[in-house]
FIMARKOL-794623 format. One line per 3 residues: number of its first residue (from 1); their letters; for each residue x, y, z of N, C-alpha, C. Coordinates in steps of 0.1 Angstrom, whole numbers, plus 2048, in hexadecimal, padded with zeros to 3 digits. Example, Ala and Ser with C-alpha at 12.3 -4.5 7.8 and 13.67 -1.06 7.14 Angstrom:
2
1> as> 884 7C7 84E 87B 7D3 84E 884 7DF 84E; 880 7EA 847 889 7F5 847 881 800 84F
//
This chain:
186
1> atv> 52D 697 118 523 6A2 116 518 6A0 11F; 514 6AB 126 509 6AB 12F 4FD 6B1 129; 4F2 6AB 12A 4E5 6B0 125 4DC 6B3 130
4> knn> 4D5 6BE 130 4CC 6C2 13B 4BE 6C4 136; 4B4 6BE 13C 4A6 6C0 139 4A1 6CB 142; 49F 6D7 13C 49A 6E2 143 48B 6E3 144
7> nai> 484 6D9 13F 476 6D9 13F 470 6D4 14D; 463 6D8 14F 45D 6D3 15B 457 6C5 15A; 459 6BF 14E 454 6B1 14C 460 6A9 147
10> avt> 45F 69C 148 469 693 143 469 693 133; 474 690 12D 476 68F 11F 47C 681 11C; 47A 67C 110 480 66F 10C 48B 672 102
13> iss> 496 66D 105 4A1 66D 0FB 4A1 660 0F4; 49D 65F 0E8 49B 652 0E1 4A9 64D 0DC; 4B2 656 0D8 4BF 651 0D3 4C9 65C 0D4
16> vav> 4D6 658 0D5 4E1 661 0D5 4EB 65B 0CA; 4EF 663 0C1 4F8 65E 0B6 504 667 0B6; 50F 662 0B1 51C 669 0B0 521 667 0A2
19> sgn> 528 671 09D 52E 671 08F 53D 674 090; 544 671 085 553 674 085 55A 669 08C; 566 66C 090 56F 662 097 56C 661 0A6
22> fai> 560 663 0A9 55C 663 0B7 552 657 0BA; 552 652 0C6 549 647 0CA 544 649 0D8; 538 645 0DA 531 646 0E7 536 63A 0EF
25> isd> 53C 63C 0FB 541 631 103 538 62F 10F; 530 639 112 526 638 11D 51A 641 11A; 50F 63A 118 502 641 115 4FA 642 122
28> gct> 4FA 64E 127 4F2 651 133 4E5 659 130; 4E2 65A 124 4D7 663 120 4CB 65C 119; 4CD 652 112 4C2 64B 10B 4B8 646 116
31> gvl> 4AB 64A 114 4A0 646 11D 499 653 122; 493 652 12D 48B 65D 133 494 665 13B; 494 672 139 49B 67C 140 491 684 148
34> aan> 492 683 155 488 68A 15E 489 699 15D; 47F 6A0 161 47E 6AE 161 48A 6B4 169; 490 6BF 164 49B 6C6 16B 4A6 6BD 16F
37> ssc> 4A9 6B3 167 4B4 6AA 16A 4BE 6A9 15E; 4C9 6A3 160 4D4 6A2 156 4D8 694 154; 4DE 692 148 4E4 685 145 4F2 688 13E
40> tet> 4FA 67D 13D 507 67F 137 50A 674 12D; 510 679 122 515 670 117 525 671 118; 52B 666 118 53A 666 118 53E 661 10A
43> vtf> 547 669 104 54B 667 0F6 55B 665 0F6; 55F 65C 0ED 56E 65B 0EB 571 65F 0DD; 57E 663 0DB 583 667 0CE 58E 65E 0C9
46> spt> 58C 658 0BD 596 64F 0B8 59A 653 0AA; 5A4 65C 0A9 5A7 662 09C 5AD 658 092; 5AA 659 085 5B0 650 07B 5BA 658 072
49> atg> 5BC 664 075 5C5 66D 06E 5CA 678 077; 5D5 67E 074 5DA 689 07C 5D3 696 078; 5D2 69F 081 5CC 6AC 07F 5BE 6AD 086
52> aat> 5B7 6B8 083 5AA 6BB 089 59F 6B2 084; 596 6AE 08D 58B 6A5 089 57F 6AB 090; 573 6A9 089 567 6AE 08F 55C 6A3 08F
55> gtl> 552 6A4 097 547 69B 097 53B 6A1 09E; 531 69A 09F 525 69F 0A7 51F 694 0B0; 519 699 0BA 511 691 0C3 503 695 0C2
58> tfn> 4FA 68C 0BD 4EC 690 0BA 4E2 689 0C3; 4D9 691 0C9 4CF 68C 0D2 4C1 68D 0CB; 4BA 681 0CB 4AC 681 0C6 4A3 67D 0D0
61> gnf> 496 682 0D0 48C 67E 0D9 480 687 0D8; 477 687 0E2 46B 68E 0E2 46C 69C 0E8; 475 6A4 0E4 478 6B1 0E9 479 6BA 0DC
64> sns> 477 6C7 0DF 477 6D1 0D3 483 6D2 0CB; 48F 6D0 0D1 49B 6D0 0C9 4A1 6C3 0C6; 498 6B9 0C4 49C 6AB 0C0 4A5 6AC 0B4
67> ggt> 4B0 6A5 0B4 4B9 6A5 0A9 4C4 6B0 0AB; 4C3 6B6 0B7 4CD 6C0 0BB 4DB 6B9 0BC; 4E5 6C1 0B9 4F3 6BB 0B9 4FC 6C3 0C2
70> ssl> 506 6BC 0C6 511 6C2 0CD 51E 6BF 0C5; 526 6CA 0C3 532 6C8 0BB 53D 6C1 0C2; 544 6B8 0BB 54F 6B1 0C1 55C 6B5 0B9
73> tgt> 567 6B7 0C0 573 6BA 0B9 57F 6B2 0BF; 589 6AF 0B8 595 6A8 0BD 5A0 6AA 0B3; 5AC 6A8 0B7 5B8 6A9 0AE 5BF 69B 0AF
76> gtl> 5C1 695 0A3 5C9 689 0A2 5D8 68C 0A2; 5DF 685 0AB 5EE 687 0AB 5F4 679 0AA; 601 679 0A8 608 66C 0A8 611 66B 0B4
79> lap> 614 65F 0B8 61D 65C 0C3 62B 65F 0BF; 634 663 0C8 642 665 0C5 648 658 0C1; 652 658 0B8 659 64B 0B5 661 646 0C1
82> tfs> 665 63A 0C1 66D 634 0CB 67B 631 0C5; 685 630 0CE 693 62E 0C9 699 622 0D0; 6A2 61C 0C8 6A9 610 0CD 6B8 611 0C7
85> pss> 6C2 611 0D0 6C1 612 0DE 6BB 61F 0E3; 6B9 620 0F0 6B3 62D 0F5 6BC 638 0F5; 6CA 636 0F4 6D4 640 0F2 6E0 63A 0ED
88> laf> 6E9 642 0E7 6F6 63C 0E2 701 641 0EB; 709 637 0F0 715 63B 0F9 721 635 0F2; 72A 63D 0ED 736 639 0E5 742 635 0EE
91> gav> 741 639 0FB 74C 636 104 758 63F 102; 764 63B 106 770 643 105 776 640 0F7; 779 64A 0EF 77E 649 0E2 78A 652 0E1
94> tvg> 795 64E 0DB 7A1 656 0D9 79E 662 0D1; 7A2 66E 0D5 7A0 67A 0CE 7A5 679 0C0; 79D 67D 0B6 7A0 67D 0A8 79D 670 0A1
97> tta> 799 666 0A8 795 659 0A2 786 658 0A2; 781 64F 099 772 64E 098 76D 641 09D; 762 642 0A5 75B 636 0AA 74E 636 0A3
100> gps> 749 62A 09F 73C 629 098 73F 624 08A; 734 624 082 728 62A 085 71F 621 08E; 717 627 097 70E 620 09F 700 625 09A
103> sit> 6F7 61B 09B 6E9 61E 095 6DF 620 09F; 6D5 629 09C 6C9 62C 0A4 6BE 627 09C; 6B6 61D 0A1 6AA 619 09A 69E 620 0A0
106> vtn> 697 626 097 68B 62E 09A 67F 627 096; 675 625 09F 669 61D 09C 65D 626 09D; 654 624 094 647 62B 094 63D 623 09C
109> pnt> 638 627 0A8 62F 61F 0B0 620 621 0AC; 61E 629 0A2 610 62D 09E 60A 623 094; 5FD 624 092 5F6 61D 088 5F4 624 07B
112> lpl> 5FA 630 07B 5FB 638 06E 60A 63B 06B; 60D 63E 05F 61B 641 05B 61F 64D 063; 62C 64E 066 632 659 06D 63C 660 064
115> pft> 639 66D 060 643 674 058 64E 67A 060; 65B 678 05A 667 67E 060 66C 689 057; 66F 694 05D 674 6A0 056 684 69F 056
118> sat> 68A 69E 061 698 69E 062 69E 698 06E; 6AB 695 06E 6B3 690 079 6BF 699 079; 6C2 6A0 084 6CE 6A8 084 6D6 6A6 091
121> vsa> 6E3 6A7 091 6EB 6A5 09D 6EF 6B3 0A2; 6EE 6B4 0AF 6F4 6C0 0B6 6FE 6BB 0C1; 70A 6C0 0C1 714 6BB 0CA 71E 6C5 0CD
124> lss> 727 6C2 0D6 733 6CB 0D8 73B 6CA 0CC; 73F 6D5 0C6 746 6D6 0B9 740 6CC 0AF; 748 6C4 0A8 743 6BB 09E 747 6AD 0A2
127> dys> 745 6A9 0AE 748 69C 0B3 740 691 0AE; 733 694 0AB 72A 689 0A6 726 68D 098; 723 683 08F 71E 686 082 715 67A 07E
130> ita> 70B 67E 075 702 674 070 709 66E 063; 70B 661 063 712 65B 057 708 655 04E; 6FC 651 053 6F1 64C 04A 6E4 650 051
133> dgc> 6DB 656 049 6CE 65A 04E 6C3 654 045; 6BD 64A 04B 6B1 643 044 6A4 648 049; 6A4 653 051 697 658 056 693 665 050
136> sgt> 69C 66F 04E 698 67C 049 691 67B 03C; 686 682 03B 67E 683 02F 676 676 02B; 675 66D 035 66D 661 033 660 660 03A
139> mva> 658 657 036 64B 654 03D 64D 646 042; 64E 644 04F 650 637 055 642 631 057; 641 625 052 634 61D 053 631 61A 061
142> psg> 624 617 064 620 612 072 629 606 076; 62E 607 082 637 5FD 087 644 5FB 07F; 647 604 076 653 604 06E 65E 60B 074
145> tct> 66A 60A 06E 676 610 074 67E 617 069; 687 620 06E 691 626 066 69D 627 06F; 6A9 629 069 6B6 629 070 6BE 635 06D
148> vsi> 6C5 63A 077 6CE 645 076 6DB 640 07C; 6E7 641 075 6F4 63D 07A 6FC 649 07E; 703 648 089 70B 653 08F 71A 64E 091
151> dft> 723 657 08E 731 656 091 735 65F 09C; 73F 65C 0A4 744 664 0AF 753 666 0AC; 757 672 0AB 766 675 0A9 769 681 0B3
154> ptt> 76E 67D 0BF 770 688 0C9 77B 691 0C4; 779 69E 0C6 783 6A8 0C2 78C 6AD 0CE; 788 6A9 0DA 790 6AC 0E6 78D 6A2 0F1
157> tga> 795 6A2 0FB 793 698 106 787 69C 10F; 781 693 116 776 695 11F 769 691 119; 75F 693 121 751 690 11D 74C 698 112
160> rag> 746 692 108 741 699 0FC 733 695 0FA; 729 69D 0FF 71B 69A 0FD 716 69F 0F0; 70B 698 0EC 704 69D 0DF 6F6 697 0DF
163> qvt> 6EF 69A 0D5 6E2 695 0D3 6DE 695 0C4; 6D5 68D 0C1 6CE 68D 0B4 6C0 692 0B6; 6BC 69C 0AE 6AE 6A1 0AE 6A7 69B 0A2
166> fvd> 69D 694 0A5 694 68E 09A 688 697 099; 685 69C 08E 679 6A5 08B 66F 69C 083; 663 69A 089 659 691 083 64C 696 087
169> qgg> 641 68F 084 634 694 088 62E 68C 093; 637 685 09B 633 67E 0A7 635 686 0B4; 62E 683 0BE 630 689 0CB 630 698 0CA
172> sgs> 63B 69F 0CF 63C 6AD 0CF 641 6B2 0C1; 645 6A9 0B9 64A 6AD 0AC 65A 6AD 0AB; 660 6AC 0B7 66F 6AC 0B7 673 6A3 0C3
175> qky> 67B 699 0BF 680 690 0C9 68F 691 0CA; 694 691 0D7 6A2 692 0D9 6A8 685 0DD; 6B3 681 0D7 6B9 674 0DA 6C7 677 0DF
178> als> 6CB 671 0EA 6D8 674 0F1 6E3 66C 0EB; 6EF 674 0E9 6FB 66E 0E5 706 671 0F0; 70E 667 0F3 719 66A 0FC 726 663 0F8
181> gsg> 731 668 0FD 73E 663 0FA 748 66C 101; 754 667 101 75F 670 106 76B 66E 0FE; 773 679 0FD 780 678 0F6 78B 675 100
184> kap> 794 66C 0FC 7A0 669 104 7AC 66C 0FC; 7B7 66F 104 7C3 672 0FE 7C9 666 0F6; 7D0 669 0EB 7D6 65E 0E3 7E2 658 0EB
//
């Protein structure tokens, strides 16, 4: 925030205060502000919850609008979950037979719980299926994990790509996880 002294004389800014989930990281305004000059306050935002947050930056001193405020706003979001392994590769599997289940471990990297809505598979025909879903409809604790297990049953020969879409409140709200495998002749 930049403050300008439009007066022909210097003013004294005795204090600068901040409220909400905001903090001053660089105070360039407390003290004497010369006539027709500016100063800058640098503020950081550290949300403690998701969603919109507000605060104020208040300037006090020997000027007519002492106690004047500047509004601060920010939006708290969560980081996207991480996955282990980074993708699932089933390799070559005989058409009509099943490989798996193979598990995807999903980790919440946030300091707040991460709500999961669903995990769904999209693939060529019905080659991939979720056999166990420990993520959908759960609230994963900070640094906690949940697991989704996948089977691969190729319906024809050749490469068979797929993905699991995780819907949660982290990152963009939808994370894509790659699945690969190929069908081989019996």
